[in-house]
DRENVO-23001 format. One record per residue (C-alpha): residue number from 0; residue in one letter; x, z, y. Coordinates in pm, whole numbers. Example, Ala and Ser with C-alpha at 12.3 -4.5 7.8 and 13.67 -1.06 7.14 Angstrom:
2
+-----+---+--------+--------+--------+
:   k : r :     c1 :     c3 :     c2 :
+-----+---+--------+--------+--------+
:   0 : a :   1230 :    780 :   -450 :
:   1 : s :   1367 :    714 :   -106 :
+-----+---+--------+--------+--------+
//
This chain:
428
+-----+---+--------+--------+--------+
:   k : r :     c1 :     c3 :     c2 :
+-----+---+--------+--------+--------+
:   0 : m :   -845 :   3065 :    883 :
:   1 : h :  -1027 :   2901 :    543 :
:   2 : i :   -969 :   2536 :    590 :
:   3 : l :  -1138 :   2303 :    310 :
:   4 : i :   -975 :   1991 :    279 :
:   5 : t :  -1103 :   1653 :    130 :
:   6 : g :   -883 :   1424 :     20 :
:   7 : a :   -630 :   1676 :     43 :
:   8 : s :   -440 :   1448 :   -285 :
:   9 : g :   -380 :   1130 :      9 :
:  10 : l :    -90 :   1087 :    275 :
:  11 : i :   -246 :   1235 :    535 :
:  12 : g :   -451 :   1535 :    375 :
:  13 : s :   -155 :   1600 :    159 :
:  14 : h :     70 :   1669 :    483 :
:  15 : l :   -220 :   1859 :    665 :
:  16 : a :   -255 :   2071 :    336 :
:  17 : r :    106 :   2132 :    374 :
:  18 : a :    165 :   2210 :    708 :
:  19 : l :   -195 :   2422 :    762 :
:  20 : a :    -50 :   2634 :    478 :
:  21 : a :    301 :   2650 :    685 :
:  22 : r :    130 :   2864 :    913 :
:  23 : g :    -13 :   3083 :    619 :
:  24 : h :   -408 :   2914 :    643 :
:  25 : r :   -569 :   2924 :    348 :
:  26 : v :   -591 :   2610 :    223 :
:  27 : i :   -910 :   2459 :     12 :
:  28 : a :   -842 :   2144 :   -149 :
:  29 : a :  -1140 :   1952 :   -236 :
:  30 : g :  -1110 :   1692 :   -487 :
:  31 : r :  -1090 :   1535 :   -854 :
:  32 : h :   -706 :   1639 :   -892 :
:  33 : a :   -590 :   2005 :   -871 :
:  34 : a :   -340 :   2064 :   -611 :
:  35 : e :     19 :   2022 :   -675 :
:  36 : p :    202 :   2245 :   -831 :
:  37 : g :    385 :   2482 :   -604 :
:  38 : s :    124 :   2445 :   -333 :
:  39 : t :    -48 :   2747 :   -165 :
:  40 : a :   -363 :   2563 :   -176 :
:  41 : c :   -678 :   2640 :   -385 :
:  42 : t :   -887 :   2407 :   -501 :
:  43 : l :  -1322 :   2315 :   -537 :
:  44 : s :  -1355 :   2013 :   -835 :
:  45 : v :  -1550 :   1734 :   -681 :
:  46 : d :  -1612 :   1364 :   -732 :
:  47 : f :  -1642 :   1198 :   -430 :
:  48 : a :  -1746 :    934 :   -576 :
:  49 : q :  -2066 :   1131 :   -725 :
:  50 : a :  -2141 :   1175 :   -367 :
:  51 : p :  -2245 :   1563 :   -457 :
:  52 : g :  -2625 :   1638 :   -212 :
:  53 : r :  -2613 :   1864 :    118 :
:  54 : n :  -2736 :   2127 :    -99 :
:  55 : w :  -2430 :   2121 :   -342 :
:  56 : w :  -2189 :   2207 :    -40 :
:  57 : a :  -2374 :   2451 :    150 :
:  58 : p :  -2317 :   2752 :    -61 :
:  59 : r :  -1962 :   2702 :   -110 :
:  60 : l :  -1875 :   2645 :    267 :
:  61 : n :  -2015 :   2970 :    408 :
:  62 : a :  -1708 :   3134 :    435 :
:  63 : v :  -1509 :   2844 :    545 :
:  64 : d :  -1382 :   2850 :    922 :
:  65 : a :  -1311 :   2448 :    938 :
:  66 : v :  -1400 :   2143 :    692 :
:  67 : v :  -1164 :   1884 :    754 :
:  68 : n :  -1274 :   1538 :    585 :
:  69 : a :   -953 :   1297 :    508 :
:  70 : v :  -1121 :   1104 :    232 :
:  71 : g :  -1045 :    716 :    257 :
:  72 : i :   -999 :    433 :     78 :
:  73 : f :   -891 :     32 :    182 :
:  74 : e :  -1002 :   -137 :   -106 :
:  75 : e :  -1279 :    -56 :   -347 :
:  76 : h :  -1239 :      9 :   -743 :
:  77 : g :  -1511 :     61 :   -999 :
:  78 : t :  -1731 :    395 :   -858 :
:  79 : q :  -1475 :    443 :   -581 :
:  80 : t :  -1687 :    234 :   -302 :
:  81 : f :  -1723 :    270 :     73 :
:  82 : e :  -2061 :    363 :     54 :
:  83 : a :  -1986 :    577 :   -148 :
:  84 : l :  -1679 :    745 :    -38 :
:  85 : h :  -1727 :    710 :    323 :
:  86 : e :  -2072 :    702 :    356 :
:  87 : r :  -2238 :    936 :    152 :
:  88 : a :  -2032 :   1167 :     35 :
:  89 : p :  -1868 :   1305 :    384 :
:  90 : i :  -2254 :   1250 :    500 :
:  91 : s :  -2363 :   1505 :    272 :
:  92 : l :  -2050 :   1735 :    294 :
:  93 : f :  -2107 :   1730 :    692 :
:  94 : e :  -2507 :   1842 :    627 :
:  95 : g :  -2380 :   2061 :    387 :
:  96 : a :  -2141 :   2246 :    683 :
:  97 : a :  -2417 :   2225 :    947 :
:  98 : d :  -2657 :   2396 :    717 :
:  99 : a :  -2375 :   2675 :    619 :
: 100 : g :  -2284 :   2719 :   1020 :
: 101 : v :  -1867 :   2603 :    973 :
: 102 : p :  -1759 :   2636 :   1323 :
: 103 : l :  -1605 :   2288 :   1292 :
: 104 : v :  -1553 :   1961 :   1134 :
: 105 : v :  -1314 :   1746 :   1161 :
: 106 : q :  -1327 :   1366 :   1059 :
: 107 : i :  -1046 :   1190 :    982 :
: 108 : s :  -1206 :    814 :   1097 :
: 109 : a :   -989 :    476 :   1208 :
: 110 : l :   -959 :    283 :   1503 :
: 111 : g :  -1180 :     25 :   1548 :
: 112 : s :  -1480 :    221 :   1371 :
: 113 : d :  -1748 :     93 :   1635 :
: 114 : a :  -2001 :   -117 :   1735 :
: 115 : q :  -1758 :   -398 :   1728 :
: 116 : a :  -1632 :   -347 :   1369 :
: 117 : e :  -1614 :   -610 :   1189 :
: 118 : t :  -1481 :   -486 :    801 :
: 119 : a :  -1674 :   -323 :    490 :
: 120 : f :  -1382 :     -5 :    595 :
: 121 : h :  -1470 :    -19 :    900 :
: 122 : r :  -1836 :    -47 :    937 :
: 123 : s :  -1814 :    265 :    674 :
: 124 : k :  -1652 :    478 :    879 :
: 125 : r :  -1868 :    413 :   1167 :
: 126 : v :  -2191 :    529 :    946 :
: 127 : a :  -2016 :    832 :    888 :
: 128 : d :  -1892 :    908 :   1255 :
: 129 : d :  -2267 :    847 :   1372 :
: 130 : a :  -2408 :   1060 :   1123 :
: 131 : l :  -2149 :   1384 :   1232 :
: 132 : r :  -2215 :   1327 :   1577 :
: 133 : s :  -2602 :   1334 :   1507 :
: 134 : l :  -2532 :   1677 :   1341 :
: 135 : p :  -2588 :   2029 :   1536 :
: 136 : v :  -2217 :   2112 :   1441 :
: 137 : r :  -1943 :   2065 :   1635 :
: 138 : s :  -1738 :   1812 :   1531 :
: 139 : v :  -1380 :   1632 :   1609 :
: 140 : i :  -1393 :   1279 :   1501 :
: 141 : v :  -1022 :   1200 :   1529 :
: 142 : q :   -943 :    793 :   1504 :
: 143 : p :   -565 :    725 :   1424 :
: 144 : s :   -448 :    352 :   1485 :
: 145 : l :   -186 :    217 :   1196 :
: 146 : v :    -25 :    530 :   1090 :
: 147 : y :    343 :    541 :   1039 :
: 148 : a :    458 :    764 :    723 :
: 149 : p :    788 :    714 :    660 :
: 150 : l :    684 :    714 :    255 :
: 151 : g :    362 :    566 :    331 :
: 152 : s :    208 :    247 :    152 :
: 153 : s :    160 :     46 :    529 :
: 154 : a :    487 :    160 :    642 :
: 155 : r :    668 :     10 :    337 :
: 156 : l :    531 :   -358 :    458 :
: 157 : f :    576 :   -337 :    792 :
: 158 : n :    977 :   -145 :    758 :
: 159 : q :    972 :   -491 :    460 :
: 160 : l :    853 :   -718 :    723 :
: 161 : a :   1110 :   -630 :    973 :
: 162 : t :   1362 :   -629 :    779 :
: 163 : l :   1331 :  -1037 :    709 :
: 164 : p :   1536 :  -1302 :    911 :
: 165 : l :   1222 :  -1475 :    988 :
: 166 : a :    861 :  -1269 :   1172 :
: 167 : v :    588 :  -1487 :   1096 :
: 168 : v :    344 :  -1337 :   1318 :
: 169 : p :     13 :  -1457 :   1418 :
: 170 : s :      3 :  -1670 :   1699 :
: 171 : a :   -261 :  -1508 :   1887 :
: 172 : r :   -154 :  -1232 :   2032 :
: 173 : a :   -291 :   -923 :   1846 :
: 174 : a :   -123 :   -566 :   1951 :
: 175 : v :    -86 :   -217 :   1805 :
: 176 : q :      4 :    114 :   1886 :
: 177 : p :    147 :    315 :   1561 :
: 178 : v :     81 :    707 :   1580 :
: 179 : h :    378 :    848 :   1320 :
: 180 : l :    218 :   1075 :   1068 :
: 181 : h :    422 :   1373 :   1206 :
: 182 : d :    181 :   1370 :   1590 :
: 183 : l :   -149 :   1309 :   1377 :
: 184 : v :    -71 :   1598 :   1197 :
: 185 : d :     22 :   1803 :   1487 :
: 186 : a :   -277 :   1693 :   1660 :
: 187 : l :   -483 :   1780 :   1411 :
: 188 : v :   -302 :   2175 :   1329 :
: 189 : r :   -398 :   2208 :   1712 :
: 190 : i :   -756 :   2089 :   1668 :
: 191 : i :   -806 :   2302 :   1342 :
: 192 : e :   -673 :   2613 :   1550 :
: 193 : s :   -770 :   2542 :   1883 :
: 194 : p :  -1088 :   2305 :   1828 :
: 195 : p :  -1265 :   2173 :   2198 :
: 196 : a :  -1564 :   2342 :   2357 :
: 197 : q :  -1790 :   2010 :   2266 :
: 198 : s :  -1766 :   1790 :   1987 :
: 199 : c :  -1569 :   1469 :   2078 :
: 200 : t :  -1427 :   1160 :   1965 :
: 201 : v :  -1003 :   1108 :   2009 :
: 202 : a :   -806 :    792 :   1963 :
: 203 : a :   -467 :    859 :   1806 :
: 204 : v :   -243 :    648 :   1904 :
: 205 : g :    122 :    556 :   1997 :
: 206 : p :    229 :    596 :   2366 :
: 207 : a :    178 :    219 :   2423 :
: 208 : p :     39 :   -117 :   2268 :
: 209 : w :    266 :   -337 :   2128 :
: 210 : p :    178 :   -675 :   2062 :
: 211 : l :    259 :   -720 :   1609 :
: 212 : a :    536 :   -984 :   1717 :
: 213 : d :    676 :   -708 :   1869 :
: 214 : y :    629 :   -471 :   1719 :
: 215 : l :    835 :   -586 :   1432 :
: 216 : a :   1103 :   -621 :   1649 :
: 217 : a :   1106 :   -293 :   1779 :
: 218 : l :   1070 :   -182 :   1440 :
: 219 : r :   1371 :   -385 :   1328 :
: 220 : h :   1566 :   -248 :   1577 :
: 221 : a :   1491 :    103 :   1503 :
: 222 : l :   1545 :     44 :   1129 :
: 223 : g :   1971 :    -19 :   1261 :
: 224 : m :   1966 :   -386 :   1218 :
: 225 : r :   2130 :   -558 :   1588 :
: 226 : r :   2055 :   -892 :   1508 :
: 227 : r :   1704 :  -1037 :   1584 :
: 228 : a :   1452 :  -1200 :   1316 :
: 229 : w :   1332 :  -1564 :   1401 :
: 230 : r :    972 :  -1587 :   1471 :
: 231 : m :    721 :  -1818 :   1388 :
: 232 : a :    361 :  -1835 :   1499 :
: 233 : v :    129 :  -1907 :   1249 :
: 234 : p :   -271 :  -1957 :   1313 :
: 235 : g :   -490 :  -1607 :   1174 :
: 236 : g :   -632 :  -1785 :    933 :
: 237 : w :   -291 :  -1860 :    733 :
: 238 : i :   -232 :  -1562 :    707 :
: 239 : v :   -574 :  -1389 :    618 :
: 240 : w :   -543 :  -1676 :    333 :
: 241 : a :   -143 :  -1553 :    232 :
: 242 : a :   -272 :  -1155 :    225 :
: 243 : a :   -572 :  -1307 :     -7 :
: 244 : v :   -329 :  -1457 :   -199 :
: 245 : a :    -89 :  -1112 :   -247 :
: 246 : h :   -341 :   -942 :   -308 :
: 247 : r :   -449 :  -1138 :   -553 :
: 248 : l :   -131 :  -1137 :   -721 :
: 249 : g :    -92 :   -777 :   -730 :
: 250 : s :    -45 :   -623 :   -410 :
: 251 : r :   -158 :   -282 :   -325 :
: 252 : t :   -180 :   -285 :     24 :
: 253 : v :   -193 :   -637 :    182 :
: 254 : n :   -534 :   -798 :    169 :
: 255 : a :   -778 :   -987 :    398 :
: 256 : d :   -931 :   -761 :    564 :
: 257 : a :   -650 :   -537 :    632 :
: 258 : v :   -492 :   -852 :    821 :
: 259 : r :   -811 :   -873 :    973 :
: 260 : m :   -811 :   -589 :   1139 :
: 261 : l :   -489 :   -611 :   1275 :
: 262 : l :   -570 :   -954 :   1430 :
: 263 : r :   -891 :   -787 :   1564 :
: 264 : g :   -621 :   -485 :   1787 :
: 265 : n :   -567 :   -174 :   1707 :
: 266 : t :   -539 :      2 :   2049 :
: 267 : a :   -668 :    294 :   2247 :
: 268 : d :   -602 :    513 :   2586 :
: 269 : v :   -309 :    751 :   2469 :
: 270 : s :   -386 :   1021 :   2730 :
: 271 : a :   -664 :   1228 :   2550 :
: 272 : f :   -381 :   1262 :   2291 :
: 273 : a :   -151 :   1324 :   2462 :
: 274 : a :   -306 :   1607 :   2600 :
: 275 : l :   -410 :   1732 :   2244 :
: 276 : l :    -42 :   1703 :   2183 :
: 277 : g :     55 :   1876 :   2489 :
: 278 : r :    318 :   1553 :   2489 :
: 279 : a :    352 :   1214 :   2481 :
: 280 : p :    375 :   1084 :   2093 :
: 281 : r :    681 :    923 :   1970 :
: 282 : g :    691 :    604 :   2012 :
: 283 : v :    852 :    367 :   1781 :
: 284 : d :   1262 :    414 :   1870 :
: 285 : q :   1203 :    793 :   1686 :
: 286 : f :    992 :    697 :   1399 :
: 287 : f :   1333 :    805 :   1194 :
: 288 : e :   1456 :   1143 :   1221 :
: 289 : s :   1830 :   1101 :   1129 :
: 290 : a :   2061 :    824 :   1032 :
: 291 : d :   2027 :    866 :    661 :
: 292 : e :   1612 :    798 :    702 :
: 293 : r :   1663 :    500 :    872 :
: 294 : e :   1911 :    388 :    637 :
: 295 : a :   1734 :    454 :    304 :
: 296 : a :   1417 :    325 :    465 :
: 297 : r :   1594 :     24 :    576 :
: 298 : e :   1736 :     21 :    205 :
: 299 : r :   1416 :     17 :     39 :
: 300 : a :   1231 :   -235 :    278 :
: 301 : q :   1574 :   -479 :    133 :
: 302 : m :   1492 :   -356 :   -221 :
: 303 : q :   1147 :   -431 :   -236 :
: 304 : t :   1163 :   -790 :    -36 :
: 305 : l :   1467 :   -858 :   -300 :
: 306 : l :   1244 :   -722 :   -591 :
: 307 : a :    937 :   -965 :   -479 :
: 308 : l :   1180 :  -1274 :   -468 :
: 309 : m :   1303 :  -1176 :   -789 :
: 310 : r :    956 :  -1196 :   -955 :
: 311 : a :    898 :  -1497 :   -739 :
: 312 : s :   1227 :  -1716 :   -864 :
: 313 : l :   1140 :  -1582 :  -1236 :
: 314 : a :    762 :  -1711 :  -1229 :
: 315 : v :    943 :  -2062 :  -1127 :
: 316 : v :   1193 :  -2041 :  -1402 :
: 317 : w :    959 :  -1988 :  -1687 :
: 318 : i :    693 :  -2239 :  -1510 :
: 319 : l :    958 :  -2497 :  -1476 :
: 320 : t :   1090 :  -2479 :  -1801 :
: 321 : g :    732 :  -2495 :  -1915 :
: 322 : i :    678 :  -2861 :  -1796 :
: 323 : v :   1021 :  -2983 :  -1848 :
: 324 : s :   1006 :  -2864 :  -2231 :
: 325 : l :    634 :  -3081 :  -2284 :
: 326 : g :    722 :  -3390 :  -2212 :
: 327 : a :    911 :  -3416 :  -1781 :
: 328 : y :   1281 :  -3406 :  -1910 :
: 329 : p :   1308 :  -3738 :  -2175 :
: 330 : v :   1177 :  -3590 :  -2548 :
: 331 : q :   1394 :  -3714 :  -2769 :
: 332 : a :   1665 :  -3555 :  -2593 :
: 333 : s :   1480 :  -3260 :  -2616 :
: 334 : l :   1467 :  -3307 :  -3019 :
: 335 : d :   1794 :  -3338 :  -2991 :
: 336 : l :   1898 :  -3046 :  -2864 :
: 337 : l :   1705 :  -2917 :  -3098 :
: 338 : a :   1882 :  -3118 :  -3423 :
: 339 : d :   2190 :  -2941 :  -3326 :
: 340 : f :   1952 :  -2641 :  -3357 :
: 341 : g :   1933 :  -2730 :  -3734 :
: 342 : l :   1504 :  -2809 :  -3667 :
: 343 : r :   1417 :  -3198 :  -3725 :
: 344 : g :   1082 :  -3364 :  -3750 :
: 345 : p :    741 :  -3277 :  -3699 :
: 346 : l :    904 :  -2861 :  -3747 :
: 347 : a :   1148 :  -2967 :  -3417 :
: 348 : t :    819 :  -3149 :  -3214 :
: 349 : v :    605 :  -2821 :  -3295 :
: 350 : a :    888 :  -2560 :  -3183 :
: 351 : l :    899 :  -2802 :  -2887 :
: 352 : y :    584 :  -2807 :  -2730 :
: 353 : s :    500 :  -2431 :  -2865 :
: 354 : g :    817 :  -2343 :  -2710 :
: 355 : g :    735 :  -2494 :  -2383 :
: 356 : l :    368 :  -2344 :  -2344 :
: 357 : i :    493 :  -1999 :  -2416 :
: 358 : d :    703 :  -2083 :  -2146 :
: 359 : l :    428 :  -2172 :  -1886 :
: 360 : a :    223 :  -1917 :  -2019 :
: 361 : l :    454 :  -1631 :  -1929 :
: 362 : g :    534 :  -1774 :  -1562 :
: 363 : v :    182 :  -1815 :  -1518 :
: 364 : a :    166 :  -1445 :  -1637 :
: 365 : v :    398 :  -1360 :  -1400 :
: 366 : l :    190 :  -1412 :  -1119 :
: 367 : l :   -167 :  -1382 :  -1243 :
: 368 : a :   -139 :  -1019 :  -1461 :
: 369 : p :   -286 :   -751 :  -1294 :
: 370 : a :    -18 :   -451 :  -1184 :
: 371 : h :   -131 :   -232 :  -1490 :
: 372 : a :    -61 :   -511 :  -1702 :
: 373 : l :    261 :   -675 :  -1554 :
: 374 : v :    466 :   -448 :  -1785 :
: 375 : h :    365 :   -599 :  -2073 :
: 376 : v :    424 :   -917 :  -1961 :
: 377 : w :    803 :   -806 :  -1899 :
: 378 : r :    816 :   -700 :  -2217 :
: 379 : a :    724 :  -1057 :  -2374 :
: 380 : q :    992 :  -1228 :  -2116 :
: 381 : l :   1224 :   -983 :  -2280 :
: 382 : a :   1171 :  -1036 :  -2637 :
: 383 : v :   1184 :  -1403 :  -2586 :
: 384 : v :   1465 :  -1442 :  -2366 :
: 385 : l :   1673 :  -1221 :  -2605 :
: 386 : g :   1529 :  -1408 :  -2921 :
: 387 : y :   1638 :  -1724 :  -2759 :
: 388 : t :   1986 :  -1559 :  -2717 :
: 389 : l :   2029 :  -1420 :  -3045 :
: 390 : l :   1933 :  -1760 :  -3222 :
: 391 : i :   2147 :  -1978 :  -3045 :
: 392 : t :   2435 :  -1762 :  -3097 :
: 393 : a :   2373 :  -1785 :  -3455 :
: 394 : r :   2294 :  -2107 :  -3484 :
: 395 : m :   2497 :  -2273 :  -3186 :
: 396 : p :   2807 :  -2031 :  -3037 :
: 397 : h :   2977 :  -2333 :  -2904 :
: 398 : w :   2691 :  -2342 :  -2613 :
: 399 : w :   2886 :  -2012 :  -2467 :
: 400 : l :   3153 :  -2200 :  -2405 :
: 401 : h :   2971 :  -2483 :  -2183 :
: 402 : p :   3119 :  -2452 :  -1837 :
: 403 : f :   2737 :  -2451 :  -1685 :
: 404 : g :   2744 :  -2141 :  -1927 :
: 405 : p :   2344 :  -2203 :  -2044 :
: 406 : i :   2362 :  -1935 :  -2267 :
: 407 : s :   2539 :  -1622 :  -2055 :
: 408 : k :   2314 :  -1673 :  -1769 :
: 409 : n :   2070 :  -1514 :  -2002 :
: 410 : l :   2252 :  -1158 :  -1932 :
: 411 : p :   2160 :  -1105 :  -1497 :
: 412 : l :   1826 :  -1221 :  -1651 :
: 413 : l :   1779 :   -972 :  -1891 :
: 414 : v :   1929 :   -734 :  -1658 :
: 415 : g :   1649 :   -848 :  -1397 :
: 416 : i :   1361 :   -872 :  -1645 :
: 417 : g :   1442 :   -508 :  -1714 :
: 418 : m :   1448 :   -395 :  -1369 :
: 419 : l :   1086 :   -525 :  -1271 :
: 420 : m :   1001 :   -380 :  -1586 :
: 421 : v :   1143 :    -47 :  -1507 :
: 422 : v :    941 :    -69 :  -1146 :
: 423 : s :    598 :   -226 :  -1263 :
: 424 : r :    605 :    102 :  -1518 :
: 425 : r :    681 :    352 :  -1217 :
: 426 : r :    379 :    182 :   -977 :
: 427 : s :    150 :    205 :  -1300 :
+-----+---+--------+--------+--------+
//
């Protein structure tokens, strides 16, 4: 078969493209980026943010046996808006497929894209779903619940939450029904190879719904952690607010709308999906295929938590140091330290307050700098700590012998900042 996949560079689209190619199908990856090196996919260059019309699509779909739309974003950036990528672009694609007589169109939507949709993400998905249902083309709308992919960003986040000793959960009993990525891809392959006789909508869900607190507990057990976490129930509004703050601090996975979708609940009857698979979908206890995969996921989650704590603690250190230098600590005592360095009079005062302002600015930058600029903040901190260390070593070497180690503590500080800089560069 000749199968065109939009969003083939994304999480679901890339796995589906590889699965179809492995079964001998010819995959056409439509998007802004070329196919992965060594892949069997052909490419069709198109920018969905510009939403080419149905007349552009129709002649390019004449020899296509199935179209799969896997384009999706969780937040808007510039021209990549919900209205463009979830509505205009897929609707034009669906119309072009109908005009070209494509035998099957598969739309990967989301569970919750219905009349009760509350978020812009769900509402925009529903617009495309309804448009596809109205066209004279056989279609299958697949609406996944929370998708668990071992290397996916949302799965990494839930792994991280599951490994914490304290589980902060909403007081309302919102439920989720996570589906493993491999089950979702298997179902999509079956739909493409053996399409249903009539257009339909299928909820792709796991075997049973889980209250969010219980899901985290089950995931914690699946990750190999035997000791149960403590639980603290808080109002859902507090979690929405915390998610908004985390998003402002650079989180790419957590935002207020994502939490609202979770708090609404995300469950459905599993029978249709199980019938499509020809078996029961895997449960949480089957999410990891080997002990090595489980241990790698657990260690990755724990490391993400430690990196987040390191970032927060560094912000506190810089901000407190700035506040202390600007007057919280007796100014005369600070000037006496600078006299030991060799600075006295107005020059010492300027050095004290300018240093305090620099420290304060670097601490605030850790919290507020956008993700792409954070690597520059770490570089600036490395330069300042290294500069302080070298200057004090040259002018006050006796501070290395202080029993509290005020200078030797700079060594692990430098290493910690360096680790965060490497991670920030990779994420950028």
